[in-house]
N, CA, C, O and the ligand as a Tripos MOL2 file, in Angstrom:
@<TRIPOS>MOLECULE
protein
  305   303    77     0     0
PROTEIN
NO_CHARGES

@<TRIPOS>ATOM
      1 N          87.6320  -32.2880   28.1650 N.3       1 MET1
      2 CA         88.0830  -32.1030   29.5240 C.3       1 MET1
      3 C          89.3100  -31.2120   29.5580 C.2       1 MET1
      4 O          89.8280  -30.8690   30.6210 O.2       1 MET1
      5 N          89.7500  -30.8540   28.3870 N.am      2 THR2
      6 CA         90.8990  -29.9600   28.3560 C.3       2 THR2
      7 C          90.4240  -28.4920   28.4580 C.2       2 THR2
      8 O          89.8350  -27.9440   27.5260 O.2       2 THR2
      9 N          90.7000  -27.8920   29.6090 N.am      3 THR3
     10 CA         90.2650  -26.5380   29.8170 C.3       3 THR3
     11 C          91.4910  -25.5940   30.0110 C.2       3 THR3
     12 O          91.3880  -24.5020   30.5690 O.2       3 THR3
     13 N          92.5900  -26.0600   29.5410 N.am      4 VAL4
     14 CA         93.8230  -25.2750   29.6710 C.3       4 VAL4
     15 C          93.7910  -24.1330   28.6900 C.2       4 VAL4
     16 O          93.4980  -24.3330   27.5120 O.2       4 VAL4
     17 N          94.0840  -22.9590   29.1480 N.am      5 LEU5
     18 CA         94.0330  -21.7810   28.3300 C.3       5 LEU5
     19 C          95.3000  -21.5860   27.5010 C.2       5 LEU5
     20 O          95.2660  -21.1150   26.3640 O.2       5 LEU5
     21 N          96.3900  -21.9600   28.1020 N.am      6 THR6
     22 CA         97.6750  -21.7050   27.3820 C.3       6 THR6
     23 C          97.8030  -22.6570   26.2100 C.2       6 THR6
     24 O          97.6210  -23.8640   26.3630 O.2       6 THR6
     25 N          98.1120  -22.1280   25.0560 N.am      7 PRO7
     26 CA         98.3200  -23.0140   23.9210 C.3       7 PRO7
     27 C          99.5890  -23.8220   24.0980 C.2       7 PRO7
     28 O         100.5830  -23.3300   24.6330 O.2       7 PRO7
     29 N          99.5500  -25.0390   23.6550 N.am      8 ALA8
     30 CA        100.7220  -25.8910   23.8120 C.3       8 ALA8
     31 C         101.8290  -25.4540   22.8730 C.2       8 ALA8
     32 O         101.7500  -25.6490   21.6600 O.2       8 ALA8
     33 N         102.8560  -24.8660   23.4470 N.am      9 SER9
     34 CA        103.9630  -24.4850   22.6250 C.3       9 SER9
     35 C         105.0170  -25.5820   22.6400 C.2       9 SER9
     36 O         105.2850  -26.1610   23.6930 O.2       9 SER9
     37 N         105.6070  -25.8740   21.5180 N.am     10 PRO10
     38 CA        106.5760  -26.9690   21.4530 C.3      10 PRO10
     39 C         107.7680  -26.6990   22.3680 C.2      10 PRO10
     40 O         108.2050  -25.5600   22.5290 O.2      10 PRO10
     41 N         108.2720  -27.7570   22.9520 N.am     11 LEU11
     42 CA        109.4710  -27.6580   23.7400 C.3      11 LEU11
     43 C         110.6770  -27.3850   22.8530 C.2      11 LEU11
     44 O         110.7390  -27.8360   21.7090 O.2      11 LEU11
     45 N         111.6200  -26.6510   23.3910 N.am     12 THR12
     46 CA        112.8010  -26.3370   22.6180 C.3      12 THR12
     47 C         114.0390  -26.8220   23.3210 C.2      12 THR12
     48 O         113.9640  -27.3320   24.4380 O.2      12 THR12
     49 N         115.1790  -26.6690   22.6790 N.am     13 ALA13
     50 CA        116.4480  -27.0660   23.2800 C.3      13 ALA13
     51 C         116.7550  -26.2700   24.5200 C.2      13 ALA13
     52 O         117.5990  -26.6710   25.3210 O.2      13 ALA13
     53 N         116.0800  -25.1370   24.6970 N.am     14 ALA14
     54 CA        116.3110  -24.3080   25.8730 C.3      14 ALA14
     55 C         115.5820  -24.8340   27.0830 C.2      14 ALA14
     56 O         115.8710  -24.4400   28.2130 O.2      14 ALA14
     57 N         114.6160  -25.7410   26.8450 N.am     15 ASP15
     58 CA        113.8700  -26.3040   27.9740 C.3      15 ASP15
     59 C         114.6470  -27.5010   28.5290 C.2      15 ASP15
     60 O         115.0200  -28.4270   27.8080 O.2      15 ASP15
     61 N         114.8670  -27.4380   29.8190 N.am     16 ARG16
     62 CA        115.7350  -28.4320   30.4500 C.3      16 ARG16
     63 C         115.0290  -29.2140   31.5300 C.2      16 ARG16
     64 O         114.1560  -28.7000   32.2290 O.2      16 ARG16
     65 N         115.4200  -30.4590   31.6520 N.am     17 CYS17
     66 CA        114.8500  -31.3420   32.6770 C.3      17 CYS17
     67 C         115.1460  -30.7970   34.0490 C.2      17 CYS17
     68 O         116.2790  -30.4150   34.3430 O.2      17 CYS17
     69 N         114.1190  -30.7600   34.9030 N.am     18 ASP18
     70 CA        114.2780  -30.2340   36.2480 C.3      18 ASP18
     71 C         115.1890  -31.1040   37.0890 C.2      18 ASP18
     72 O         115.7290  -30.6550   38.1000 O.2      18 ASP18
     73 N         115.3580  -32.3420   36.6750 N.am     19 ARG19
     74 CA        116.1070  -33.2970   37.5110 C.3      19 ARG19
     75 C         117.5730  -33.3900   37.1130 C.2      19 ARG19
     76 O         118.4470  -33.4430   37.9780 O.2      19 ARG19
     77 N         117.8530  -33.4100   35.7990 N.am     20 CYS20
     78 CA        119.2310  -33.6980   35.3940 C.3      20 CYS20
     79 C         119.7770  -32.6480   34.4220 C.2      20 CYS20
     80 O         120.9720  -32.6580   34.1270 O.2      20 CYS20
     81 N         118.9470  -31.7620   33.9290 N.am     21 GLY21
     82 CA        119.4540  -30.7200   33.0860 C.3      21 GLY21
     83 C         119.5340  -31.0990   31.6260 C.2      21 GLY21
     84 O         119.9750  -30.2930   30.8060 O.2      21 GLY21
     85 N         119.1230  -32.2940   31.2810 N.am     22 ALA22
     86 CA        119.1120  -32.7080   29.8780 C.3      22 ALA22
     87 C         117.9700  -31.9780   29.1670 C.2      22 ALA22
     88 O         117.1260  -31.3540   29.8110 O.2      22 ALA22
     89 N         117.9530  -32.0600   27.8610 N.am     23 GLN23
     90 CA        116.8730  -31.4340   27.1280 C.3      23 GLN23
     91 C         115.5320  -32.0430   27.4730 C.2      23 GLN23
     92 O         115.3770  -33.2640   27.5000 O.2      23 GLN23
     93 N         114.5700  -31.1860   27.7340 N.am     24 ALA24
     94 CA        113.2380  -31.6380   28.1810 C.3      24 ALA24
     95 C         112.3750  -32.0530   27.0100 C.2      24 ALA24
     96 O         112.3350  -31.3810   25.9790 O.2      24 ALA24
     97 N         111.6870  -33.1640   27.1780 N.am     25 TYR25
     98 CA        110.7540  -33.6130   26.1590 C.3      25 TYR25
     99 C         109.3480  -33.7760   26.7380 C.2      25 TYR25
    100 O         108.4110  -34.1180   26.0170 O.2      25 TYR25
    101 N         109.2070  -33.5340   28.0180 N.am     26 LEU26
    102 CA        107.8670  -33.5590   28.6340 C.3      26 LEU26
    103 C         107.6090  -32.2920   29.4030 C.2      26 LEU26
    104 O         108.4510  -31.8620   30.1910 O.2      26 LEU26
    105 N         106.4590  -31.6860   29.1890 N.am     27 ARG27
    106 CA        106.0490  -30.5510   30.0100 C.3      27 ARG27
    107 C         104.8350  -31.0130   30.7890 C.2      27 ARG27
    108 O         103.8440  -31.4750   30.2230 O.2      27 ARG27
    109 N         104.9370  -30.8740   32.1080 N.am     28 VAL28
    110 CA        103.8290  -31.3070   32.9790 C.3      28 VAL28
    111 C         103.2500  -30.0650   33.6460 C.2      28 VAL28
    112 O         103.9130  -29.3570   34.4040 O.2      28 VAL28
    113 N         101.9670  -29.8360   33.3190 N.am     29 VAL29
    114 CA        101.2410  -28.7500   33.9710 C.3      29 VAL29
    115 C         100.5300  -29.3130   35.1870 C.2      29 VAL29
    116 O          99.6900  -30.2060   35.0690 O.2      29 VAL29
    117 N         100.8690  -28.7890   36.3560 N.am     30 LEU30
    118 CA        100.3200  -29.3440   37.5690 C.3      30 LEU30
    119 C          98.9340  -28.7930   37.8810 C.2      30 LEU30
    120 O          98.5760  -27.6830   37.4860 O.2      30 LEU30
    121 N          98.1690  -29.6050   38.6000 N.am     31 LEU31
    122 CA         96.8440  -29.1620   39.0300 C.3      31 LEU31
    123 C          96.9730  -27.9080   39.8820 C.2      31 LEU31
    124 O          96.0900  -27.0500   39.8820 O.2      31 LEU31
    125 N          98.0760  -27.8110   40.6060 N.am     32 SER32
    126 CA         98.2950  -26.6390   41.4770 C.3      32 SER32
    127 C          98.6900  -25.4040   40.6930 C.2      32 SER32
    128 O          98.7790  -24.3170   41.2640 O.2      32 SER32
    129 N          98.9260  -25.5450   39.4040 N.am     33 GLY33
    130 CA         99.2320  -24.4110   38.5590 C.3      33 GLY33
    131 C         100.7020  -24.2960   38.1520 C.2      33 GLY33
    132 O         101.0600  -23.4930   37.2910 O.2      33 GLY33
    133 N         101.5250  -25.0940   38.7720 N.am     34 GLY34
    134 CA        102.9350  -25.0340   38.4300 C.3      34 GLY34
    135 C         103.2450  -25.8040   37.1330 C.2      34 GLY34
    136 O         102.3490  -26.3080   36.4550 O.2      34 GLY34
    137 N         104.4950  -25.8720   36.8310 N.am     35 GLU35
    138 CA        104.8980  -26.5270   35.6010 C.3      35 GLU35
    139 C         106.2570  -27.1880   35.8180 C.2      35 GLU35
    140 O         107.1710  -26.6130   36.4090 O.2      35 GLU35
    141 N         106.3520  -28.4150   35.3190 N.am     36 LEU36
    142 CA        107.6170  -29.1280   35.4420 C.3      36 LEU36
    143 C         108.0690  -29.5930   34.0870 C.2      36 LEU36
    144 O         107.2570  -29.8750   33.2050 O.2      36 LEU36
    145 N         109.3700  -29.6720   33.9260 N.am     37 LEU37
    146 CA        109.9290  -30.1750   32.6930 C.3      37 LEU37
    147 C         110.7980  -31.3890   32.9450 C.2      37 LEU37
    148 O         111.5660  -31.4210   33.9060 O.2      37 LEU37
    149 N         110.6800  -32.3780   32.0930 N.am     38 PHE38
    150 CA        111.4500  -33.5840   32.2650 C.3      38 PHE38
    151 C         112.0190  -34.0490   30.9460 C.2      38 PHE38
    152 O         111.4200  -33.8750   29.8850 O.2      38 PHE38
    153 N         113.1920  -34.6450   31.0400 N.am     39 CYS39
    154 CA        113.7170  -35.3330   29.8470 C.3      39 CYS39
    155 C         112.9510  -36.6260   29.6360 C.2      39 CYS39
    156 O         112.1180  -36.9770   30.4720 O.2      39 CYS39
    157 N         113.1940  -37.3340   28.5720 N.am     40 ALA40
    158 CA        112.4420  -38.5560   28.2970 C.3      40 ALA40
    159 C         112.6580  -39.5870   29.3970 C.2      40 ALA40
    160 O         111.7350  -40.2940   29.8010 O.2      40 ALA40
    161 N         113.9110  -39.6570   29.8760 N.am     41 HIS41
    162 CA        114.2460  -40.6330   30.8960 C.3      41 HIS41
    163 C         113.4650  -40.4110   32.1550 C.2      41 HIS41
    164 O         112.8270  -41.3230   32.6820 O.2      41 HIS41
    165 N         113.5200  -39.1690   32.6430 N.am     42 HIS42
    166 CA        112.8370  -38.8820   33.9260 C.3      42 HIS42
    167 C         111.3100  -38.7970   33.7420 C.2      42 HIS42
    168 O         110.5380  -39.0700   34.6610 O.2      42 HIS42
    169 N         110.9150  -38.4180   32.5490 N.am     43 GLY43
    170 CA        109.4590  -38.3980   32.2750 C.3      43 GLY43
    171 C         108.9000  -39.7650   32.4320 C.2      43 GLY43
    172 O         107.8370  -39.9420   33.0270 O.2      43 GLY43
    173 N         109.6010  -40.7570   31.9030 N.am     44 ARG44
    174 CA        109.1300  -42.1380   32.0190 C.3      44 ARG44
    175 C         109.1960  -42.5950   33.4780 C.2      44 ARG44
    176 O         108.2890  -43.2580   33.9820 O.2      44 ARG44
    177 N         110.2760  -42.2280   34.1270 N.am     45 LYS45
    178 CA        110.5180  -42.6780   35.4880 C.3      45 LYS45
    179 C         109.4420  -42.1570   36.4470 C.2      45 LYS45
    180 O         109.0120  -42.8770   37.3480 O.2      45 LYS45
    181 N         109.0070  -40.9090   36.2520 N.am     46 PHE46
    182 CA        108.0690  -40.3060   37.1880 C.3      46 PHE46
    183 C         106.6280  -40.2890   36.6790 C.2      46 PHE46
    184 O         105.7320  -39.7300   37.3120 O.2      46 PHE46
    185 N         106.4340  -40.9120   35.5300 N.am     47 GLU47
    186 CA        105.1220  -40.8450   34.9010 C.3      47 GLU47
    187 C         103.9650  -41.2560   35.8450 C.2      47 GLU47
    188 O         102.9600  -40.5500   35.9230 O.2      47 GLU47
    189 N         104.1010  -42.3740   36.5490 N.am     48 PRO48
    190 CA        102.9850  -42.7980   37.4380 C.3      48 PRO48
    191 C         102.6640  -41.7160   38.4930 C.2      48 PRO48
    192 O         101.5020  -41.4810   38.8260 O.2      48 PRO48
    193 N         103.7120  -41.0740   39.0010 N.am     49 GLU49
    194 CA        103.4980  -40.0470   39.9860 C.3      49 GLU49
    195 C         102.9130  -38.7750   39.3490 C.2      49 GLU49
    196 O         102.0310  -38.1180   39.9010 O.2      49 GLU49
    197 N         103.4360  -38.4700   38.1890 N.am     50 LEU50
    198 CA        102.9920  -37.2410   37.4900 C.3      50 LEU50
    199 C         101.5540  -37.2790   37.1700 C.2      50 LEU50
    200 O         100.8580  -36.2710   37.2910 O.2      50 LEU50
    201 N         101.0710  -38.4450   36.7540 N.am     51 LYS51
    202 CA         99.6620  -38.5770   36.3490 C.3      51 LYS51
    203 C          98.6950  -38.2790   37.4710 C.2      51 LYS51
    204 O          97.5320  -37.9560   37.2290 O.2      51 LYS51
    205 N          99.1850  -38.3900   38.7290 N.am     52 LYS52
    206 CA         98.3470  -38.1260   39.8690 C.3      52 LYS52
    207 C          98.1930  -36.6030   40.1250 C.2      52 LYS52
    208 O          97.1940  -36.1330   40.6700 O.2      52 LYS52
    209 N          99.2280  -35.8750   39.7040 N.am     53 ILE53
    210 CA         99.2470  -34.4620   40.0670 C.3      53 ILE53
    211 C          99.1680  -33.5500   38.8390 C.2      53 ILE53
    212 O          99.1370  -32.3270   38.9720 O.2      53 ILE53
    213 N          99.1350  -34.1350   37.6740 N.am     54 ALA54
    214 CA         99.2090  -33.3070   36.4570 C.3      54 ALA54
    215 C          97.8200  -32.9810   35.9240 C.2      54 ALA54
    216 O          96.9340  -33.8340   35.8880 O.2      54 ALA54
    217 N          97.6520  -31.7290   35.5130 N.am     55 ALA55
    218 CA         96.4390  -31.3220   34.8130 C.3      55 ALA55
    219 C          96.5760  -31.6570   33.3430 C.2      55 ALA55
    220 O          95.6000  -31.9550   32.6550 O.2      55 ALA55
    221 N          97.8050  -31.6000   32.8870 N.am     56 GLU56
    222 CA         98.0870  -31.8760   31.4780 C.3      56 GLU56
    223 C          99.5390  -32.3050   31.3430 C.2      56 GLU56
    224 O         100.4270  -31.7600   31.9980 O.2      56 GLU56
    225 N          99.7590  -33.2670   30.5050 N.am     57 ILE57
    226 CA        101.1120  -33.7120   30.1980 C.3      57 ILE57
    227 C         101.3520  -33.5810   28.7080 C.2      57 ILE57
    228 O         100.7060  -34.2330   27.8880 O.2      57 ILE57
    229 N         102.2860  -32.7340   28.3910 N.am     58 GLN58
    230 CA        102.6750  -32.5500   26.9810 C.3      58 GLN58
    231 C         103.8840  -33.4550   26.7150 C.2      58 GLN58
    232 O         104.9880  -33.2150   27.2050 O.2      58 GLN58
    233 N         103.6380  -34.4830   25.9360 N.am     59 ASP59
    234 CA        104.6690  -35.5090   25.7340 C.3      59 ASP59
    235 C         105.2420  -35.3840   24.3500 C.2      59 ASP59
    236 O         104.5430  -35.6370   23.3680 O.2      59 ASP59
    237 N         106.4750  -35.0060   24.2460 N.am     60 GLU60
    238 CA        107.1280  -34.8600   22.9500 C.3      60 GLU60
    239 C         108.2710  -35.8980   22.7950 C.2      60 GLU60
    240 O         109.1770  -35.7230   21.9800 O.2      60 GLU60
    241 N         108.2010  -36.9340   23.5650 N.am     61 THR61
    242 CA        109.2260  -37.9670   23.4880 C.3      61 THR61
    243 C         109.1780  -38.6690   22.1550 C.2      61 THR61
    244 O         110.1630  -39.2830   21.7440 O.2      61 THR61
    245 N         108.0460  -38.5910   21.4640 N.am     62 GLY62
    246 CA        107.9250  -39.1590   20.1180 C.3      62 GLY62
    247 C         108.9250  -38.6030   19.1420 C.2      62 GLY62
    248 O         109.3380  -39.2660   18.1900 O.2      62 GLY62
    249 N         109.3170  -37.3330   19.4050 N.am     63 ARG63
    250 CA        110.3330  -36.7340   18.5100 C.3      63 ARG63
    251 C         111.6620  -37.4390   18.6390 C.2      63 ARG63
    252 O         112.4670  -37.4180   17.7080 O.2      63 ARG63
    253 N         111.9080  -38.0670   19.7810 N.am     64 LEU64
    254 CA        113.1490  -38.7770   19.9740 C.3      64 LEU64
    255 C         113.2090  -40.0440   19.0770 C.2      64 LEU64
    256 O         114.2180  -40.3110   18.4240 O.2      64 LEU64
    257 N         112.1210  -40.7930   19.0690 N.am     65 THR65
    258 CA        112.1010  -42.0460   18.3070 C.3      65 THR65
    259 C         112.0450  -41.7810   16.8120 C.2      65 THR65
    260 O         112.3550  -42.6570   16.0040 O.2      65 THR65
    261 N         111.6450  -40.5580   16.4460 N.am     66 GLU66
    262 CA        111.6520  -40.2330   15.0140 C.3      66 GLU66
    263 C         113.1190  -40.1890   14.4950 C.2      66 GLU66
    264 O         113.4260  -40.6110   13.3800 O.2      66 GLU66
    265 N         113.9520  -39.6830   15.3230 N.am     67 THR67
    266 CA        115.3260  -39.5350   14.8550 C.3      67 THR67
    267 C         116.1810  -40.7390   15.2030 C.2      67 THR67
    268 O         117.2320  -40.9670   14.6030 O.2      67 THR67
    269 N         115.7120  -41.5150   16.1930 N.am     68 GLN68
    270 CA        116.4530  -42.7050   16.5810 C.3      68 GLN68
    271 C         115.6390  -43.9410   16.2160 C.2      68 GLN68
    272 O         115.0080  -44.5590   17.0740 O.2      68 GLN68
    273 N         115.6600  -44.2820   14.9730 N.am     69 ALA69
    274 CA        114.9190  -45.4530   14.5060 C.3      69 ALA69
    275 C         115.5090  -46.6850   15.1620 C.2      69 ALA69
    276 O         116.5600  -47.1860   14.7620 O.2      69 ALA69
    277 N         114.8000  -47.1630   16.1890 N.am     70 SER70
    278 CA        115.3100  -48.2860   16.9400 C.3      70 SER70
    279 C         114.9890  -49.6290   16.2470 C.2      70 SER70
    280 O         113.8670  -49.8630   15.7980 O.2      70 SER70
    281 N         115.9640  -50.4560   16.1820 N.am     71 ALA71
    282 CA        115.7460  -51.7840   15.5570 C.3      71 ALA71
    283 C         114.9180  -52.6320   16.5140 C.2      71 ALA71
    284 O         115.0410  -52.5110   17.7330 O.2      71 ALA71
    285 N         114.0970  -53.4700   15.9640 N.am     72 GLY72
    286 CA        113.2890  -54.3780   16.7680 C.3      72 GLY72
    287 C         111.9920  -53.7660   17.2320 C.2      72 GLY72
    288 O         111.2630  -54.3830   18.0080 O.2      72 GLY72
    289 N         111.6840  -52.5570   16.7720 N.am     73 ASP73
    290 CA        110.3940  -51.9340   17.0970 C.3      73 ASP73
    291 C         109.7050  -51.6050   15.7930 C.2      73 ASP73
    292 O         109.5860  -50.4370   15.4220 O.2      73 ASP73
    293 N         109.2640  -52.5970   15.1190 N.am     74 ASP74
    294 CA        108.7290  -52.4280   13.7510 C.3      74 ASP74
    295 C         107.3530  -52.9980   13.6500 C.2      74 ASP74
    296 O         107.1390  -54.0850   13.1130 O.2      74 ASP74
    297 N         106.3990  -52.2290   14.1890 N.am     75 GLU75
    298 CA        105.0060  -52.7320   14.2230 C.3      75 GLU75
    299 C         104.0800  -51.9140   13.3190 C.2      75 GLU75
    300 O         102.9550  -51.6110   13.7160 O.2      75 GLU75
    301 N         104.5050  -51.5680   12.1770 N.am     76 ARG76
    302 CA        103.6420  -50.8420   11.2810 C.3      76 ARG76
    303 C         103.0010  -51.6690   10.2820 C.2      76 ARG76
    304 O         102.2390  -51.1630    9.4580 O.2      76 ARG76
    305 ZN        116.2190  -35.8530   33.3500 Zn       77 ZN77
@<TRIPOS>BOND
     1     1     2 1
     2     2     3 1
     3     3     4 2
     4     3     5 am
     5     5     6 1
     6     6     7 1
     7     7     8 2
     8     7     9 am
     9     9    10 1
    10    10    11 1
    11    11    12 2
    12    11    13 am
    13    13    14 1
    14    14    15 1
    15    15    16 2
    16    15    17 am
    17    17    18 1
    18    18    19 1
    19    19    20 2
    20    19    21 am
    21    21    22 1
    22    22    23 1
    23    23    24 2
    24    23    25 am
    25    25    26 1
    26    26    27 1
    27    27    28 2
    28    27    29 am
    29    29    30 1
    30    30    31 1
    31    31    32 2
    32    31    33 am
    33    33    34 1
    34    34    35 1
    35    35    36 2
    36    35    37 am
    37    37    38 1
    38    38    39 1
    39    39    40 2
    40    39    41 am
    41    41    42 1
    42    42    43 1
    43    43    44 2
    44    43    45 am
    45    45    46 1
    46    46    47 1
    47    47    48 2
    48    47    49 am
    49    49    50 1
    50    50    51 1
    51    51    52 2
    52    51    53 am
    53    53    54 1
    54    54    55 1
    55    55    56 2
    56    55    57 am
    57    57    58 1
    58    58    59 1
    59    59    60 2
    60    59    61 am
    61    61    62 1
    62    62    63 1
    63    63    64 2
    64    63    65 am
    65    65    66 1
    66    66    67 1
    67    67    68 2
    68    67    69 am
    69    69    70 1
    70    70    71 1
    71    71    72 2
    72    71    73 am
    73    73    74 1
    74    74    75 1
    75    75    76 2
    76    75    77 am
    77    77    78 1
    78    78    79 1
    79    79    80 2
    80    79    81 am
    81    81    82 1
    82    82    83 1
    83    83    84 2
    84    83    85 am
    85    85    86 1
    86    86    87 1
    87    87    88 2
    88    87    89 am
    89    89    90 1
    90    90    91 1
    91    91    92 2
    92    91    93 am
    93    93    94 1
    94    94    95 1
    95    95    96 2
    96    95    97 am
    97    97    98 1
    98    98    99 1
    99    99   100 2
   100    99   101 am
   101   101   102 1
   102   102   103 1
   103   103   104 2
   104   103   105 am
   105   105   106 1
   106   106   107 1
   107   107   108 2
   108   107   109 am
   109   109   110 1
   110   110   111 1
   111   111   112 2
   112   111   113 am
   113   113   114 1
   114   114   115 1
   115   115   116 2
   116   115   117 am
   117   117   118 1
   118   118   119 1
   119   119   120 2
   120   119   121 am
   121   121   122 1
   122   122   123 1
   123   123   124 2
   124   123   125 am
   125   125   126 1
   126   126   127 1
   127   127   128 2
   128   127   129 am
   129   129   130 1
   130   130   131 1
   131   131   132 2
   132   131   133 am
   133   133   134 1
   134   134   135 1
   135   135   136 2
   136   135   137 am
   137   137   138 1
   138   138   139 1
   139   139   140 2
   140   139   141 am
   141   141   142 1
   142   142   143 1
   143   143   144 2
   144   143   145 am
   145   145   146 1
   146   146   147 1
   147   147   148 2
   148   147   149 am
   149   149   150 1
   150   150   151 1
   151   151   152 2
   152   151   153 am
   153   153   154 1
   154   154   155 1
   155   155   156 2
   156   155   157 am
   157   157   158 1
   158   158   159 1
   159   159   160 2
   160   159   161 am
   161   161   162 1
   162   162   163 1
   163   163   164 2
   164   163   165 am
   165   165   166 1
   166   166   167 1
   167   167   168 2
   168   167   169 am
   169   169   170 1
   170   170   171 1
   171   171   172 2
   172   171   173 am
   173   173   174 1
   174   174   175 1
   175   175   176 2
   176   175   177 am
   177   177   178 1
   178   178   179 1
   179   179   180 2
   180   179   181 am
   181   181   182 1
   182   182   183 1
   183   183   184 2
   184   183   185 am
   185   185   186 1
   186   186   187 1
   187   187   188 2
   188   187   189 am
   189   189   190 1
   190   190   191 1
   191   191   192 2
   192   191   193 am
   193   193   194 1
   194   194   195 1
   195   195   196 2
   196   195   197 am
   197   197   198 1
   198   198   199 1
   199   199   200 2
   200   199   201 am
   201   201   202 1
   202   202   203 1
   203   203   204 2
   204   203   205 am
   205   205   206 1
   206   206   207 1
   207   207   208 2
   208   207   209 am
   209   209   210 1
   210   210   211 1
   211   211   212 2
   212   211   213 am
   213   213   214 1
   214   214   215 1
   215   215   216 2
   216   215   217 am
   217   217   218 1
   218   218   219 1
   219   219   220 2
   220   219   221 am
   221   221   222 1
   222   222   223 1
   223   223   224 2
   224   223   225 am
   225   225   226 1
   226   226   227 1
   227   227   228 2
   228   227   229 am
   229   229   230 1
   230   230   231 1
   231   231   232 2
   232   231   233 am
   233   233   234 1
   234   234   235 1
   235   235   236 2
   236   235   237 am
   237   237   238 1
   238   238   239 1
   239   239   240 2
   240   239   241 am
   241   241   242 1
   242   242   243 1
   243   243   244 2
   244   243   245 am
   245   245   246 1
   246   246   247 1
   247   247   248 2
   248   247   249 am
   249   249   250 1
   250   250   251 1
   251   251   252 2
   252   251   253 am
   253   253   254 1
   254   254   255 1
   255   255   256 2
   256   255   257 am
   257   257   258 1
   258   258   259 1
   259   259   260 2
   260   259   261 am
   261   261   262 1
   262   262   263 1
   263   263   264 2
   264   263   265 am
   265   265   266 1
   266   266   267 1
   267   267   268 2
   268   267   269 am
   269   269   270 1
   270   270   271 1
   271   271   272 2
   272   271   273 am
   273   273   274 1
   274   274   275 1
   275   275   276 2
   276   275   277 am
   277   277   278 1
   278   278   279 1
   279   279   280 2
   280   279   281 am
   281   281   282 1
   282   282   283 1
   283   283   284 2
   284   283   285 am
   285   285   286 1
   286   286   287 1
   287   287   288 2
   288   287   289 am
   289   289   290 1
   290   290   291 1
   291   291   292 2
   292   291   293 am
   293   293   294 1
   294   294   295 1
   295   295   296 2
   296   295   297 am
   297   297   298 1
   298   298   299 1
   299   299   300 2
   300   299   301 am
   301   301   302 1
   302   302   303 1
   303   303   304 2
@<TRIPOS>SUBSTRUCTURE
     1 MET1         2 RESIDUE 1 A MET
     2 THR2         6 RESIDUE 1 A THR
     3 THR3        10 RESIDUE 1 A THR
     4 VAL4        14 RESIDUE 1 A VAL
     5 LEU5        18 RESIDUE 1 A LEU
     6 THR6        22 RESIDUE 1 A THR
     7 PRO7        26 RESIDUE 1 A PRO
     8 ALA8        30 RESIDUE 1 A ALA
     9 SER9        34 RESIDUE 1 A SER
    10 PRO10       38 RESIDUE 1 A PRO
    11 LEU11       42 RESIDUE 1 A LEU
    12 THR12       46 RESIDUE 1 A THR
    13 ALA13       50 RESIDUE 1 A ALA
    14 ALA14       54 RESIDUE 1 A ALA
    15 ASP15       58 RESIDUE 1 A ASP
    16 ARG16       62 RESIDUE 1 A ARG
    17 CYS17       66 RESIDUE 1 A CYS
    18 ASP18       70 RESIDUE 1 A ASP
    19 ARG19       74 RESIDUE 1 A ARG
    20 CYS20       78 RESIDUE 1 A CYS
    21 GLY21       82 RESIDUE 1 A GLY
    22 ALA22       86 RESIDUE 1 A ALA
    23 GLN23       90 RESIDUE 1 A GLN
    24 ALA24       94 RESIDUE 1 A ALA
    25 TYR25       98 RESIDUE 1 A TYR
    26 LEU26      102 RESIDUE 1 A LEU
    27 ARG27      106 RESIDUE 1 A ARG
    28 VAL28      110 RESIDUE 1 A VAL
    29 VAL29      114 RESIDUE 1 A VAL
    30 LEU30      118 RESIDUE 1 A LEU
    31 LEU31      122 RESIDUE 1 A LEU
    32 SER32      126 RESIDUE 1 A SER
    33 GLY33      130 RESIDUE 1 A GLY
    34 GLY34      134 RESIDUE 1 A GLY
    35 GLU35      138 RESIDUE 1 A GLU
    36 LEU36      142 RESIDUE 1 A LEU
    37 LEU37      146 RESIDUE 1 A LEU
    38 PHE38      150 RESIDUE 1 A PHE
    39 CYS39      154 RESIDUE 1 A CYS
    40 ALA40      158 RESIDUE 1 A ALA
    41 HIS41      162 RESIDUE 1 A HIS
    42 HIS42      166 RESIDUE 1 A HIS
    43 GLY43      170 RESIDUE 1 A GLY
    44 ARG44      174 RESIDUE 1 A ARG
    45 LYS45      178 RESIDUE 1 A LYS
    46 PHE46      182 RESIDUE 1 A PHE
    47 GLU47      186 RESIDUE 1 A GLU
    48 PRO48      190 RESIDUE 1 A PRO
    49 GLU49      194 RESIDUE 1 A GLU
    50 LEU50      198 RESIDUE 1 A LEU
    51 LYS51      202 RESIDUE 1 A LYS
    52 LYS52      206 RESIDUE 1 A LYS
    53 ILE53      210 RESIDUE 1 A ILE
    54 ALA54      214 RESIDUE 1 A ALA
    55 ALA55      218 RESIDUE 1 A ALA
    56 GLU56      222 RESIDUE 1 A GLU
    57 ILE57      226 RESIDUE 1 A ILE
    58 GLN58      230 RESIDUE 1 A GLN
    59 ASP59      234 RESIDUE 1 A ASP
    60 GLU60      238 RESIDUE 1 A GLU
    61 THR61      242 RESIDUE 1 A THR
    62 GLY62      246 RESIDUE 1 A GLY
    63 ARG63      250 RESIDUE 1 A ARG
    64 LEU64      254 RESIDUE 1 A LEU
    65 THR65      258 RESIDUE 1 A THR
    66 GLU66      262 RESIDUE 1 A GLU
    67 THR67      266 RESIDUE 1 A THR
    68 GLN68      270 RESIDUE 1 A GLN
    69 ALA69      274 RESIDUE 1 A ALA
    70 SER70      278 RESIDUE 1 A SER
    71 ALA71      282 RESIDUE 1 A ALA
    72 GLY72      286 RESIDUE 1 A GLY
    73 ASP73      290 RESIDUE 1 A ASP
    74 ASP74      294 RESIDUE 1 A ASP
    75 GLU75      298 RESIDUE 1 A GLU
    76 ARG76      302 RESIDUE 1 A ARG
    77 ZN77       305 GROUP 0 **** ****
C-alpha cells in the first residue's frame, strides 16, 4: 500500500518541529501532498490526528530511546 515515490531520507538535526522548533523525529507526509515535521513530544501528542490525514508517517523516535536507555522498560 506504500506508493510513495520519494525515498525515505533520514531526518537530521536541521529538521525542526513545526510546533516548537525542537529537533524533529517524525516526518508526516499528508494525503494532500504536504509534509509536516514533529518532535517526539508533539508527534505523540498529535498522532491520533495525524493518522487521519497522513499518507505516510516516518517515525524515528526510536533513535531517542536508543540513546536514552530508560530504566523500567526492560522487555527483551
Ligand atoms: Zn515539538
